[in-house]
Phi, psi and omega in degrees: 000146183243132186234135169256127178256110178260097187206127183272355171277101186303314183297318180292316182301316181293319178300312181299314180297322184292319181295311187292329174297325180289338182259030174071023174262146170266127187237135169247149181243142173222126180267351179224161179294325181298314179295318178301315182300316181295319177295320180293329180293333187242349183238140177274127178239144176274326178225147170236117174262113193238125171277121181295318185277065179278153183295335186234004186210149166277117185306325182291326178295323180299323180296314178301316181293318184295327181301333179283340179259319185235071184300332183269353181291146174256138183247126172247121180277125176241123190200153174286346179280115183255003183296146183299325177301315180297319181296314180298315182297321179303311182292323179294327179286335180133002177295148185257339178201172192212128177227124179270139176285147350285147180225162179273136178300326178293324175293322176298314180299320178299315180295321179296317180299317182293321177293323178297318178299318180293318182302320184255017174067031181255124180272350182223160178279352180256124178251130183251138171212129192053229175261018179268155171223121176254120180257112185283345175273325181267357183054055185218138175243130181237150170237110184048051175077358178264126183293142175262121187282090177251146171290167180301315182292320179294323177297314183299318180290317179299310181299325180290319176295320181293317181295336176254038183311130177085352180260131177284127178243125180279171186298322180298319180294320179292317180298314183295325179275339179266322184258340182079196182289328183250107182288153176296153185302329185260017184293143180224146184298339177280355187304318182300313182295320179294318178296320179297317181299317178295317179297314178302316179300318181287323175292321182298336178294339180252326188209123183290346182300145179264095182278335180258112183266141175268126175255106190304129178079355179243301182164228187224153170214151177266131180218137171274137183282000000 
């Protein structure tokens, strides 16, 4: 999942980003509304964590603007303002949740997980297909209680396909959500195809069904047979 953290408190922004990156999120940071606006215009985000009190922008105005670029993004307002009026204005503008400072990073993570389950229509953090169980909280794939040995990138790629079950995702979408804005030094355009091949092989050791379909000329999609 890809997150934009819009926060002018550098230490707080870095603390949030450091924690979320350990939890398999790709994070971009913006210390001003101008930078956030530019990033939202060119990058697809699953979540935007937004401080209302920015030095150059009204955060609520940024939500309105961002909705035109990232209609599917979810907004969590993080702010020192705890007044009810600000909270209600945030929800009316399009915010999906609200956290007043100071807040626990674990509470923020819990809110993100809850919204993620709602976003993808999941009532539980465990997604089942065939005899497989994918736990999106524990970052673990099991087949009949036996762990499937996936690398981090393989897990991230498979879980993103599963969460978007039935939807065709092209290579650029997969790259942006798995690698983020800044690709690794050894990134190669064939990485997605190589990872898909490896995932299929590892799943095939437990179940011969082909869950990841190739959509010629477009990309890949996850489907249960």
